[in-house]
C-alpha distance (Angstrom), angle and dihedral (degrees) to the residues before:
residue distance angle dihedral
X1 . . .
X2 3.85 . .
X3 3.83 89.1 .
X4 3.80 91.6 51.1
X5 3.83 91.1 50.3
X6 3.76 90.6 47.6
X7 3.80 89.3 50.7
X8 3.76 91.5 51.8
X9 3.79 91.5 49.3
X10 3.80 92.3 50.3
X11 3.85 89.4 48.2
X12 3.74 91.7 51.5
X13 3.78 91.1 49.5
X14 3.76 90.5 48.3
X15 3.77 92.6 49.6
X16 3.85 92.2 46.6
X17 3.83 90.6 51.2
X18 3.82 90.2 45.7
X19 3.80 91.3 52.3
X20 3.77 93.3 45.5
X21 3.78 95.3 49.4
X22 3.79 95.7 66.2
X23 3.74 108.3 117.7
X24 3.77 118.7 174.0
X25 3.91 118.8 -174.1
X26 3.79 119.0 -150.1
X27 3.72 125.0 -163.1
X28 3.84 105.3 -125.6
X29 3.80 111.6 -140.2
X30 3.75 126.6 -164.9
X31 3.79 100.8 -148.8
X32 3.75 114.4 -137.9
X33 3.80 108.9 -113.4
X34 3.84 120.9 -137.4
X35 3.75 92.1 -152.4
X36 3.81 127.5 71.7
X37 3.75 94.3 -89.3
X38 3.91 110.6 160.1
X39 3.75 112.7 -100.8
X40 3.80 91.1 -132.0
X41 3.86 88.8 56.2
X42 3.80 91.6 53.9
X43 3.83 89.4 51.2
X44 3.80 92.0 47.6
X45 3.78 90.5 49.6
X46 3.78 90.0 51.6
X47 3.85 90.9 52.1
X48 3.82 92.9 47.2
X49 3.83 90.3 49.0
X50 3.80 91.1 52.9
X51 3.77 92.1 49.8
X52 3.81 97.1 42.4
X53 3.79 94.3 48.8
X54 3.79 99.2 44.4
X55 3.81 102.9 92.4
X56 3.81 141.4 81.7
X57 3.77 96.2 38.5
X58 3.78 95.5 -42.9
X59 3.77 126.7 102.8
X60 3.74 131.1 -179.6
X61 3.72 132.7 -161.8
X62 3.84 142.8 131.6
X63 3.83 88.7 -80.7
X64 3.76 110.0 123.4
X65 3.85 116.2 -104.7
X66 3.75 139.2 152.6
X67 3.76 93.7 -113.7
X68 3.78 123.3 57.5
X69 3.73 145.6 -171.7
X70 3.72 120.2 -148.5
X71 3.77 137.2 178.8
X72 3.78 130.9 -157.0
X73 3.75 129.4 -176.9
X74 3.87 120.0 -151.1
X75 3.74 120.6 -167.2
X76 3.82 112.1 -122.0
X77 3.84 97.6 168.1
X78 3.73 135.7 6.5
X79 3.75 129.3 175.9
X80 3.78 137.3 166.5
X81 3.78 108.0 -131.0
X82 3.82 111.1 -149.1
X83 3.80 118.4 -130.0
X84 3.81 142.5 95.6
X85 2.90 96.7 -41.3
X86 3.78 106.6 15.7
X87 3.86 113.8 -130.0
X88 3.67 135.4 -154.3
X89 3.88 118.4 -131.7
X90 3.86 119.2 -159.1
X91 3.72 133.7 -172.1
X92 3.85 111.9 -168.9
X93 3.77 134.9 -176.0
X94 3.78 103.1 -135.8
X95 3.86 109.2 -153.8
X96 3.77 119.4 -165.7
X97 3.86 125.7 -168.5
X98 3.77 136.6 -171.9
X99 3.73 116.7 -170.5
X100 3.81 153.3 130.9
X101 3.88 109.0 -73.6
X102 3.80 93.3 -166.2
X103 3.80 96.9 45.2
X104 3.84 94.0 38.7
X105 3.83 92.4 -128.2
X106 3.78 131.0 140.1
X107 3.77 112.6 -141.8
X108 3.86 99.5 178.4
X109 3.74 137.1 8.6
X110 3.77 138.7 175.0
X111 3.77 137.6 170.3
X112 3.77 136.1 -165.8
X113 3.76 135.8 171.6
X114 3.84 120.8 -102.9
X115 3.68 130.5 -175.8
X116 3.77 136.8 -154.6
X117 3.72 139.2 175.2
X118 3.75 127.7 -163.0
X119 3.86 145.6 153.8
X120 3.83 87.1 -105.3
X121 3.81 134.5 31.4
X122 3.80 88.0 -113.1
X123 3.81 92.4 53.9
X124 3.77 90.9 48.1
X125 3.79 90.9 57.2
X126 3.77 93.2 47.5
X127 3.73 92.3 49.7
X128 3.82 90.1 50.0
X129 3.81 95.0 49.8
X130 3.83 90.6 52.0
X131 3.74 86.4 79.7
X132 3.77 91.9 69.0
X133 3.76 102.9 98.5
X134 3.75 142.0 136.1
X135 3.82 92.7 -102.4
X136 3.74 91.5 71.0
X137 3.82 109.0 110.3
X138 3.77 94.5 -149.1
X139 3.77 90.5 51.0
X140 3.80 90.7 53.1
X141 3.83 92.1 49.4
X142 3.78 89.8 46.9
X143 3.83 92.0 53.5
X144 3.78 92.0 47.3
X145 3.81 91.7 52.9
X146 3.86 91.7 47.5
X147 3.76 92.7 48.3
X148 3.81 91.8 50.8
X149 3.81 91.2 54.1
X150 3.78 92.8 46.7
X151 3.79 92.8 49.6
X152 3.88 90.0 47.4
X153 3.81 87.1 52.3
X154 3.82 93.3 55.0
X155 3.83 92.8 41.9
X156 3.85 89.8 57.0
X157 3.84 100.7 31.3
X158 3.86 104.5 40.3
X159 3.82 92.4 100.1
X160 3.76 89.9 54.5
X161 3.76 89.8 47.5
X162 3.80 88.4 53.7
X163 3.81 92.0 50.6
X164 3.77 91.6 49.6
X165 3.76 93.0 47.1
X166 3.82 90.5 50.1
X167 3.80 90.8 51.5
X168 3.80 90.2 51.7
X169 3.82 91.1 49.4
X170 3.82 91.2 52.0
X171 3.78 87.9 56.1
X172 3.82 87.4 48.7
X173 3.76 91.1 -114.0
X174 3.74 89.1 137.2
X175 3.84 96.9 160.0
X176 3.69 92.0 56.6
X177 3.80 91.6 47.1
X178 3.81 91.0 51.1
X179 3.86 91.8 45.1
X180 3.85 88.5 55.9
X181 3.73 95.5 48.1
X182 3.75 99.1 42.6
X183 3.76 89.9 54.0
X184 3.88 90.3 70.4
X185 3.86 107.8 97.7
X186 3.80 120.1 -127.0
X187 3.83 91.8 -118.8
X188 3.87 91.5 59.8
X189 3.75 112.2 108.8
X190 3.75 92.4 -125.9
X191 3.88 94.6 50.3
X192 3.89 95.9 108.0
X193 3.79 92.0 52.4
X194 3.78 91.8 45.2
X195 3.73 92.8 47.5
X196 3.87 91.4 54.3
X197 3.88 88.1 55.2
X198 3.75 89.5 45.3
X199 3.81 93.3 56.0
X200 3.79 92.4 45.1
X201 3.78 95.1 48.2
X202 3.82 89.5 44.8
X203 3.83 89.7 57.0
X204 3.75 90.6 48.0
X205 3.77 86.9 51.7
X206 3.76 95.7 50.3
X207 3.78 91.9 44.9
X208 3.90 90.2 52.8
X209 3.72 89.7 44.6
X210 3.81 92.6 47.6
X211 3.81 92.3 58.3
X212 3.80 91.9 49.5
X213 3.86 93.2 47.3
X214 3.79 93.7 44.7
X215 3.83 90.1 53.3
X216 3.88 88.9 48.7
X217 3.89 90.3 50.3
X218 3.76 91.9 49.8
X219 3.78 93.4 47.8
X220 3.81 88.9 49.7
X221 3.78 93.8 51.4
X222 3.86 93.2 44.3
X223 3.80 89.3 49.9
X224 3.85 96.0 44.3
X225 3.81 111.4 23.6
X226 3.79 91.1 179.1
X227 3.77 141.9 74.8
X228 3.75 92.8 -65.4
X229 3.79 90.5 53.0
X230 3.85 91.3 46.1
X231 3.85 88.3 56.8
X232 3.73 91.0 49.4
X233 3.84 90.0 50.9
X234 3.76 90.5 48.8
X235 3.80 92.3 51.6
X236 3.76 92.8 49.3
X237 3.79 98.4 43.7
X238 3.72 92.6 49.1
X239 3.87 86.8 68.1
X240 3.84 91.6 63.5
X241 3.78 122.5 100.5
X242 3.83 115.9 -127.5
X243 3.81 93.1 -125.8
X244 3.82 95.1 50.6
X245 3.75 114.6 124.3
X246 3.84 96.4 -118.9
X247 3.83 94.5 44.5
X248 3.87 93.2 107.5
X249 3.78 89.4 53.7
X250 3.86 89.1 49.7
X251 3.76 88.7 54.4
X252 3.78 91.6 53.1
X253 3.80 87.5 55.0
X254 3.78 90.2 47.7
X255 3.76 91.6 53.3
X256 3.73 90.7 48.6
X257 3.75 92.3 53.5
X258 3.90 91.4 43.6
X259 3.79 91.8 51.0
X260 3.75 92.9 53.1
X261 3.81 97.6 42.0
X262 3.78 93.1 43.1
X263 3.79 109.8 177.7
X264 3.84 95.6 -9.3
X265 3.81 92.6 79.5
X266 3.78 114.5 69.2
X267 3.74 103.1 -176.7
X268 3.84 136.8 140.9
X269 3.72 131.0 -177.5
X270 3.78 119.1 -114.0
X271 3.79 112.1 -102.8
X272 3.73 112.9 -113.7
X273 3.79 134.7 175.1
X274 3.82 96.1 8.4
X275 3.82 92.8 149.5
X276 3.79 108.0 61.2
X277 3.74 91.3 -166.7
X278 3.78 91.2 60.5
X279 3.77 92.9 44.2
X280 3.79 97.2 102.3
X281 3.77 91.5 48.6
X282 3.77 92.1 48.8
X283 3.77 92.3 51.2
X284 3.87 92.0 48.9
X285 3.88 90.4 49.8
X286 3.77 91.2 48.4
X287 3.80 90.0 47.9
X288 3.90 90.4 49.7
X289 3.82 88.7 50.8
X290 3.79 89.4 57.2
X291 3.84 90.4 47.4
X292 3.78 93.3 48.9
X293 3.79 91.6 52.0
X294 3.80 88.4 52.0
X295 3.72 90.8 49.5
X296 3.78 93.2 50.7
X297 3.91 86.7 58.7
X298 3.79 90.5 54.6
X299 3.79 99.6 59.3
X300 3.80 112.9 144.9
X301 3.85 116.0 -106.0
X302 3.78 91.7 -134.7
X303 3.79 136.2 27.5
X304 3.89 91.5 -153.4
X305 3.78 99.7 116.1
X306 3.83 99.7 -169.0
X307 3.78 94.0 -172.5
X308 3.78 94.8 54.7
X309 3.79 106.9 105.0
């Protein structure tokens, strides 16, 4: 009986941790306005959007991602109020969207009126956008709906994501493959299968990278067989992962350089993977870093989403 109770407790703890560890990243987009909205107001709206959205397992930033969150303010009413000084009063319809940037689909949308008054039109906009915050009940409901659609997408599409990632890896486009796989949240039902592919492809990547870096290190040492060359070798070899296939060959080069430089070369390799228990987590984090770097190079040239209505 005690064993059954303990099992139930551990199961509940596991399910709680599983539910909590469900981070979804959204690419925040500042939609180009067709009216004469002040540029500073658009920037402020973008920053408010990132702050308001980033909670409860969702984060938003300019970092590239398949799924996006966007905000667009439309003027419903504008009036200059006479006085000393004169003030501008604005009533805006603030429209929020969550959707699939690649598939050009909107998953969730909401809108609500906001108002702002200021001594200038710019200040009126800024004061109006201050009302966008995570305490807004409609915003919370909007985020929950968007998150539900995104998780459903991954639950149904993770096998296709795996296939696309494997095709990219076959073409040696490892950063793209890792970008695709690391986008799948831990709470997706296909996460375990995806993470196995992730680890395998990451090892293919570090092996491929190892051969390239080892060649660079050997070339540097052959060109500059002195202290300068030794420093170049150190810089290159420190990028290698300890479990890469050519790591032993790299150590032979290291010993060769060390033997020639003797005491003039004070260099140590960075310590990696000391904790075997955390090895899997470290590999996934390293793979995610490669994917993020790939994503940063894929940033859209324009934020004008013509199909967003």
